[in-house]
C-alpha positions in Angstrom: -13.9 -15.7 60.6 -14.1 -18.8 58.5 -17.1 -17.5 56.6 -15.4 -14.1 56.1 -12.3 -15.8 54.6 -14.5 -17.8 52.3 -16.3 -14.7 51.1 -13.0 -13.0 50.4 -11.9 -16.0 48.4 -15.1 -16.0 46.4 -14.8 -12.3 45.7 -11.1 -12.8 44.7 -12.1 -15.6 42.3 -14.8 -13.4 40.8 -12.3 -10.6 40.3 -9.8 -12.9 38.7 -12.5 -14.4 36.4 -13.6 -10.9 35.3 -9.9 -9.9 34.6 -9.4 -13.1 32.6 -12.5 -12.2 30.5 -11.4 -8.6 30.0 -7.9 -9.8 28.9 -9.4 -12.4 26.6 -11.8 -9.9 25.0 -9.0 -7.4 24.5 -6.8 -10.0 22.8 -9.8 -11.0 20.6 -10.4 -7.3 19.6 -6.7 -6.7 18.9 -6.5 -10.0 16.9 -9.6 -9.1 14.9 -8.2 -5.6 14.1 -4.9 -7.0 13.0 -6.5 -9.6 10.8 -8.8 -6.9 9.3 -5.7 -4.7 8.4 -4.0 -7.7 6.9 -7.0 -8.7 4.9 -7.4 -5.2 3.5 -3.7 -4.8 2.7 -3.6 -8.1 0.8 -6.8 -7.3 -1.1 -5.5 -4.0 -2.4 -2.0 -5.3 -2.9 -3.4 -8.0 -5.1 -5.4 -5.5 -7.1 -2.4 -3.2 -7.5 -0.4 -6.2 -8.8 -3.1 -7.3 -11.2 -3.3 -3.9 -12.9 0.5 -3.3 -12.8 0.8 -0.4 -10.3 2.4 -2.2 -7.4 6.0 -1.3 -8.3 5.8 1.7 -10.5 2.9 4.0 -11.4 2.6 4.8 -15.1 -1.0 6.1 -15.1 -2.1 3.1 -17.1 -5.1 1.6 -15.3 -7.0 -1.4 -16.5 -10.5 -0.2 -15.8 -12.1 -3.1 -17.6 -10.5 -5.4 -15.1 -11.5 -3.2 -12.1 -15.1 -2.9 -13.3 -15.3 -6.7 -13.3 -14.3 -6.6 -9.7 -16.7 -3.8 -8.9 -19.0 -1.9 -11.2 -18.8 1.2 -8.9 -15.2 2.0 -9.7 -14.8 5.5 -11.1 -11.1 6.3 -10.7 -7.7 5.4 -9.2 -5.7 7.6 -6.7 -2.0 7.5 -6.2 0.4 9.5 -4.1 4.1 8.7 -4.7 6.0 7.8 -1.5 2.9 7.0 0.5 0.5 4.1 0.9 -2.2 5.9 -1.2 -2.5 3.7 -4.2 -6.2 2.7 -4.3 -9.3 2.4 -6.5 -12.0 4.9 -5.9 -15.7 4.0 -6.0 -19.0 5.8 -6.0 -22.3 4.6 -4.7 -25.9 5.9 -4.1 -25.0 6.8 -0.5 -22.0 7.4 1.7 -22.5 4.4 3.9 -22.0 1.4 1.5 -18.2 1.5 1.3 -17.5 2.7 4.8 -16.9 -0.9 6.0 -16.7 -2.8 2.7 -13.7 -3.6 0.5 -13.8 -3.2 -3.2 -14.4 -6.9 -3.4 -17.6 -6.5 -1.4 -16.2 -8.2 1.7 -16.9 -6.5 5.1 -13.8 -4.8 6.5 -13.1 -1.8 8.7 -10.8 -0.3 6.2 -13.6 0.2 3.7 -12.9 1.6 0.2 -12.0 5.1 -0.9 -15.2 6.7 -2.3 -16.5 9.8 -4.0 -19.3 11.6 -2.1 -22.6 10.4 -3.6 -23.9 14.0 -3.6 -21.3 15.0 -6.2 -23.2 15.1 -9.5 -20.2 15.2 -11.8 -17.0 13.7 -10.2 -13.8 15.4 -11.5 -15.8 17.6 -13.8 -17.9 19.7 -11.4 -16.0 22.4 -9.4 -15.5 20.5 -6.2 -15.2 16.7 -6.0 -15.2 15.3 -2.4 -13.5 12.0 -1.8 -13.7 10.2 1.6 -11.4 7.6 3.1 -10.7 6.2 6.6 -7.9 7.3 8.9 -6.6 3.8 9.8 -4.4 3.1 12.8 -2.1 1.0 10.7 -1.3 4.0 8.5 -3.3 2.8 5.5 -6.1 4.4 3.5 -6.1 8.2 4.0 -4.2 8.2 7.3 -1.2 10.1 5.7 -3.3 13.1 4.8 -2.8 14.4 8.4 0.9 14.9 7.5 0.1 17.8 5.1 0.0 20.1 8.1 3.8 19.8 8.0 5.2 22.0 5.2 8.2 19.8 4.7 5.9 16.8 4.0 3.8 19.0 1.6 6.9 19.9 -0.3 7.6 16.3 -0.9 4.1 15.3 -1.8 2.7 18.3 -3.8 1.2 16.1 -6.5 -1.3 13.4 -6.2 -2.3 11.4 -9.3 -6.0 10.7 -10.1 -6.8 8.5 -13.1 -10.3 8.1 -14.5 -11.4 6.0 -17.5 -11.2 9.1 -19.6 -8.3 11.2 -18.2 -5.1 11.2 -16.1 -5.0 14.2 -13.7 -2.4 15.7 -11.5 -4.0 17.0 -8.3 -1.8 19.9 -7.3 -2.3 20.3 -3.6 -2.8 23.9 -2.4 -4.5 23.6 1.0 -4.9 21.5 4.1 -6.7 22.1 7.4 -9.0 20.6 10.0 -12.7 21.6 9.6 -15.8 20.1 11.2 -17.7 17.4 9.3 -20.3 19.1 7.0 -18.5 22.4 6.9 -18.4 24.7 3.9 -15.5 22.8 2.3 -18.0 20.0 1.5 -20.1 22.2 -0.8 -20.5 20.5 -4.1 -22.3 21.0 -7.4 -21.4 24.7 -7.5 -22.1 26.5 -10.8 -21.9 30.3 -10.3 -18.5 32.1 -10.2 -19.6 33.9 -7.1 -20.2 30.6 -5.2 -16.9 29.2 -6.4 -15.1 32.3 -5.2 -16.8 32.1 -1.9 -15.7 28.5 -1.4 -12.1 29.4 -2.4 -12.1 32.3 0.0 -13.2 30.0 2.8 -10.4 27.5 2.0 -7.8 30.3 1.9 -9.0 31.7 5.2 -8.6 28.3 6.9 -5.6 27.0 5.1 -2.8 25.8 7.4 0.0 25.7 4.8 1.4 28.3 2.4 1.8 26.7 -1.0 1.8 29.6 -3.5 -0.5 27.6 -5.8 -2.9 29.9 -7.7 -6.5 28.7 -7.8 -9.4 30.4 -9.4 -13.1 29.8 -10.2 -12.0 28.6 -13.6 -10.2 25.6 -12.1 -11.6 22.2 -10.9 -10.7 21.1 -7.4 -10.8 17.9 -5.4 -11.2 17.7 -1.6 -9.8 14.6 0.1 -11.3 14.0 3.5 -10.6 11.7 6.5 -11.3 11.7 10.2 -9.3 13.8 12.6 -9.3 13.9 16.4 -8.6 17.5 17.4 -12.3 18.0 18.4 -15.7 16.3 18.0 -16.5 15.5 14.3 -13.2 16.9 13.1 -11.9 16.1 9.6 -8.6 16.5 7.9 -9.0 17.8 4.4 -6.4 18.1 1.6 -7.4 20.1 -1.4 -5.9 20.3 -4.8 -6.7 21.6 -8.3 -6.9 19.2 -11.2 -4.6 19.5 -14.2 -4.8 17.1 -17.1 -1.6 15.3 -17.9 
């Protein structure tokens, strides 16, 4: 009986020890995530303040300053009334900025980036831009809200500024496709192929916007993770109009 009780005590101690390790690891993971969110928020807030877009957006972006921070900067994206107020970069692949801030520091928030396969960003028919869906609501998390028509009505316009032009991105579609679906088709030249893509978007669109889009327009597809099914993505698509 004595040995049996001793064994029970040993097992109990092992269980308690394991539970302590699990709790400690969980606290560490939560703390690491919170610090990562804070670090990213501060980094982008500092950049917003440096170029004068932290309080009011005028479309005037100091690209000379941004390019000193990172030579891969190609544009700035802003959505009034949301957290979307970020630089956009473009690299030679789609992995570099998944977990790296614009400053080059490793961070789970990453940086908003143009798909590297897009030959002529904002000039070619479909420019695809990727961003994370972060649990703290940052980056492209708010894109999921476009499934609500009331949210769409309040956020129909997204501003995109490049070194050469200030565009209004007029949102006309939002839905949840699978990663790699037809909506990610880029470098389209023929009218037939453009019409085919627009037909695909129209057939899958979850919101009725009444925005007229043709093969003569230039569109942008904003993409982030979704969780409705494996490899799901939320996309918000708009046509570009020069301001």
